[in-house]
C-alpha positions in Angstrom: 98.4 129.9 118.1 100.4 127.5 120.3 97.5 127.5 122.7 95.0 125.9 120.1 94.4 122.3 119.1 92.0 122.1 116.2 90.3 118.9 115.3 87.4 117.3 113.5 86.3 114.3 111.4 87.1 114.0 107.8 84.3 113.0 105.4 83.9 109.3 104.9 86.4 107.8 102.4 86.0 104.2 101.3 89.2 102.5 102.5 88.4 99.2 104.3 87.8 96.0 102.4 85.2 93.6 103.8 86.6 90.2 102.9 83.3 88.5 103.4 81.4 90.6 100.8 84.1 92.2 98.8 82.6 95.6 99.6 84.8 98.6 100.3 83.5 100.2 103.5 83.5 103.8 104.5 85.6 104.9 107.5 85.9 108.0 109.6 89.2 109.8 109.9 89.6 111.8 113.2 92.3 114.5 112.6 94.0 117.2 114.6 96.4 120.0 113.9 98.2 122.1 116.5 99.0 125.8 116.8 102.0 127.2 115.1 103.7 124.0 114.0 100.7 122.4 112.2 101.8 119.0 113.7 99.3 116.4 112.6 97.6 113.5 114.4 95.2 111.2 112.6 93.3 108.1 113.7 90.7 106.0 111.8 87.4 104.7 113.3 84.3 102.9 111.9 82.0 105.7 113.1 82.2 109.1 114.8 80.0 108.4 117.8 80.9 109.9 121.2 83.2 107.1 122.4 85.3 107.3 119.2 85.5 111.0 119.3 86.6 111.0 122.9 89.1 108.2 122.3 90.5 110.2 119.4 90.9 113.3 121.5 92.6 111.4 124.3 95.0 109.7 121.9 95.8 112.9 120.2 96.7 114.6 123.5 98.9 111.6 124.4 100.6 111.9 121.0 101.4 115.5 121.6 102.5 114.8 125.1 101.1 118.0 126.4 97.8 119.9 126.7 97.0 123.2 124.9 94.9 125.9 126.5 92.1 125.5 124.0 90.6 122.5 122.2 88.7 123.7 119.1 86.4 120.9 117.7 84.1 120.9 114.7 80.5 121.8 115.7 79.6 118.1 115.8 76.6 117.0 117.8 79.0 114.4 119.2 80.8 117.1 121.2 78.3 120.0 121.4 74.8 119.8 122.7 73.9 123.4 122.1 75.8 126.3 120.6 74.1 129.6 120.1 75.3 133.2 120.3 74.4 133.3 124.0 75.0 129.8 125.2 77.4 126.8 124.8 76.5 123.4 126.2 79.0 120.6 125.8 78.0 116.9 125.8 78.5 115.6 129.3 81.5 113.4 128.6 83.2 116.2 126.8 82.6 118.5 129.7 84.3 115.9 131.9 87.2 115.8 129.5 87.5 119.6 129.7 87.7 119.4 133.5 90.1 116.5 133.5 92.7 118.1 131.3 92.1 121.6 132.7 91.6 123.0 129.3 88.9 125.0 127.5 86.8 123.4 124.7 86.0 126.3 122.3 84.0 125.3 119.2 83.9 127.8 116.3 80.9 130.1 116.0 77.8 128.3 114.7 76.8 128.8 111.1 80.2 130.3 110.3 82.1 127.5 108.5 84.6 130.0 107.1 85.5 131.0 110.7 87.8 127.9 110.8 90.0 128.2 107.7 92.9 126.5 109.5 90.8 123.3 109.9 89.5 123.5 106.4 93.0 123.9 104.9 94.2 121.0 107.2 91.5 118.7 105.8 92.3 119.6 102.2 95.9 118.9 102.9 95.1 115.5 104.4 92.8 114.6 101.5 95.8 114.9 99.1 98.6 113.6 101.3 96.9 111.0 103.5 93.7 109.7 102.0 95.0 109.6 98.4 98.1 107.7 99.6 96.0 105.2 101.6 93.9 104.5 98.5 96.9 103.1 96.7 96.7 99.9 98.9 94.1 97.5 100.2 93.3 97.1 103.9 91.3 94.3 105.5 91.4 95.5 109.1 91.1 98.7 111.0 94.4 97.9 112.7 96.3 97.7 109.3 94.6 100.8 108.1 95.7 102.8 111.2 99.2 101.4 111.0 99.5 102.6 107.4 98.0 106.0 108.4 100.5 106.4 111.3 103.5 105.8 108.9 102.2 108.4 106.4 101.5 111.0 109.1 104.9 110.4 110.7 106.5 111.1 107.3 104.3 114.3 106.8 105.4 115.6 110.3 109.1 115.1 109.6 109.0 116.3 106.0 110.7 119.7 105.4 108.4 122.6 104.4 108.6 123.6 100.8 109.5 127.2 101.6 113.1 127.4 102.6 112.4 130.5 104.6 109.9 128.7 106.9 111.4 128.9 110.4 109.6 125.7 111.4 111.7 123.6 109.1 109.4 120.6 109.8 106.1 120.2 111.7 107.9 118.2 114.4 110.7 120.7 114.7 108.1 123.6 115.0 106.2 121.7 117.6 109.3 120.9 119.8 110.6 124.5 119.5 107.5 126.7 119.6 104.3 124.8 120.6 105.3 122.3 123.3 107.1 124.8 125.6 103.9 126.8 125.7 101.6 123.9 126.6 100.7 122.4 129.9 101.8 119.0 131.2 99.5 116.0 130.8 97.7 114.8 133.9 99.4 112.0 135.8 96.4 109.7 135.3 94.6 108.5 132.1 91.2 109.9 131.3 88.4 107.4 131.6 85.2 107.8 129.6 82.1 107.7 131.8 78.8 106.4 130.4 75.7 108.6 131.2 72.1 107.5 131.5 69.4 110.0 132.4 66.2 109.2 134.2 63.1 111.5 134.1 61.5 109.9 137.1 62.6 107.7 140.1 60.6 104.5 140.3 58.4 103.8 143.4 61.0 101.3 144.6 63.8 103.9 144.5 66.0 101.7 142.4 67.4 102.7 139.0 68.2 100.0 136.4 71.5 100.3 134.4 73.2 97.6 132.4 71.1 94.9 134.0 71.9 96.0 137.5 69.8 98.0 140.0 71.2 100.9 142.0 69.5 102.5 145.0 69.0 106.3 144.9 68.9 106.5 148.7 
C-alpha cells in the first residue's frame, strides 16, 4: 500500500462566512491519504474545478515530499474524461501531471463505489475529526480556514493510534518508517499547470486566437 496515494473531494460543508451578506458559504475540501501510514493532507478551495484539483494534488505531493507509484483519484470529471471497462482517458492537464511526476494515475473502476473503501473510511474519519472541529469556529477568509485545517490535520497526523498494538504509532511515524522509503523523489522542478484550448478548424488566415492574442499555426 505504500505505493498508493488516494484522494478526492469531500462533500461541500458550510464553513466560510461572507461578511457582506452574513451567509455561510459552502467550500470544497480536497483530501488525500497515503498507503500504509494513512498520513493525511487536506486543503480547502471554493470549488473543485480543474485548476484547484491540480493545485491540491501538487501541494499534497509537496507535503509528502515524495511521489508514490500510483495516484488514485475519485472518478471526478475534473480528472477523468472517460473511464470504461476497456478505456481510460485522463483530462489533458492530469495526463501532463502523470508524466511530470513519472507516476500512474489509476482511478477506481467506474460504477463501483465500494471498490474504494479506504477513501470512504478516510472521508468519514475527516467528517468527524476535521469538519466538525472546524464548525466550532467562524472563518471569514479562505486563508484563515486553511490555516485552521492545517493545525487540525497536523494534530491528527501526530496523534497516537488508539490500538496500542498498532506498529505505526502515529500516522507521521508510519509514513517516515514505511511509506516514504518506498516512494520516489520529487522532481527538481515545480509542476506548472498548462491551459488547453481546442480548435475544430484553422481559420483562413492561419492564426488562432487565445487570450486576446493571435498565434500563427505555420
